[in-house]
C-alpha positions in Angstrom: 20.0 60.5 -27.1 21.7 57.4 -28.4 25.3 56.9 -27.1 27.6 55.1 -29.4 31.3 54.2 -29.3 31.9 56.7 -32.1 30.1 59.5 -30.2 32.1 58.8 -27.0 35.4 58.6 -29.0 34.5 61.9 -30.6 34.0 63.6 -27.2 37.4 62.3 -26.0 39.0 63.5 -29.3 37.4 66.9 -28.8 38.8 67.1 -25.3 42.3 66.1 -26.3 42.2 68.7 -29.2 41.1 71.4 -26.7 37.8 71.9 -28.5 35.9 71.3 -25.3 37.0 71.8 -21.7 37.1 69.1 -19.0 34.0 70.7 -17.5 32.1 70.3 -20.8 33.3 66.7 -21.2 32.1 65.9 -17.6 28.8 67.7 -18.2 28.2 65.7 -21.4 29.1 62.4 -19.7 26.9 63.1 -16.7 23.9 63.9 -19.0 24.7 60.8 -21.1 24.5 58.6 -18.1 21.3 60.1 -16.8 19.4 60.7 -20.1 21.1 58.6 -22.8 20.5 55.1 -24.1 23.6 53.1 -24.9 24.1 51.4 -28.2 22.7 47.8 -27.9 25.3 45.2 -27.2 27.8 47.8 -26.1 26.1 49.1 -22.9 28.6 47.6 -20.5 31.7 49.1 -22.2 30.0 52.4 -22.9 28.7 52.8 -19.4 32.1 52.1 -17.9 33.9 54.6 -20.2 31.2 57.4 -19.9 31.1 56.9 -16.2 34.8 57.3 -16.0 34.6 60.5 -18.1 32.0 61.8 -15.6 34.6 61.7 -12.9 37.3 63.6 -14.8 36.7 66.8 -12.8 37.3 65.1 -9.5 40.9 65.8 -8.3 41.5 62.3 -7.1 40.6 60.9 -10.6 41.6 63.5 -13.2 42.0 62.5 -16.8 45.5 62.0 -18.2 46.6 61.3 -21.8 47.2 57.6 -20.7 43.6 57.5 -19.3 42.3 58.7 -22.6 44.3 56.1 -24.5 43.0 53.3 -22.4 39.4 54.5 -22.7 39.7 54.8 -26.5 41.2 51.3 -26.7 38.1 50.0 -24.8 36.0 51.6 -27.5 38.1 50.1 -30.3 40.0 53.2 -31.2 43.6 54.3 -30.9 45.0 57.8 -30.2 47.6 59.2 -32.6 49.6 62.4 -32.3 50.6 64.6 -35.2 53.2 67.3 -34.7 52.9 70.2 -37.1 54.5 73.6 -37.4 52.7 76.3 -35.4 
């Protein structure tokens, strides 16, 4: 599986939108590190971001909103919040 910046940003987005759990995000990240090939020219950044996501279920690391913002910035993306009526 080819790991791109867009794919990683999509996984972070899915997590922030509660479409996937932290366990699912960690599982994906662990599989991506073991089985995936990173986008040429982006391997260093992608490996760092995906590696960090793989630690999100460890209590000492966790994954805060601020962490997600920083990871997204490393990928060339920005997080934005929209507030809508429920």
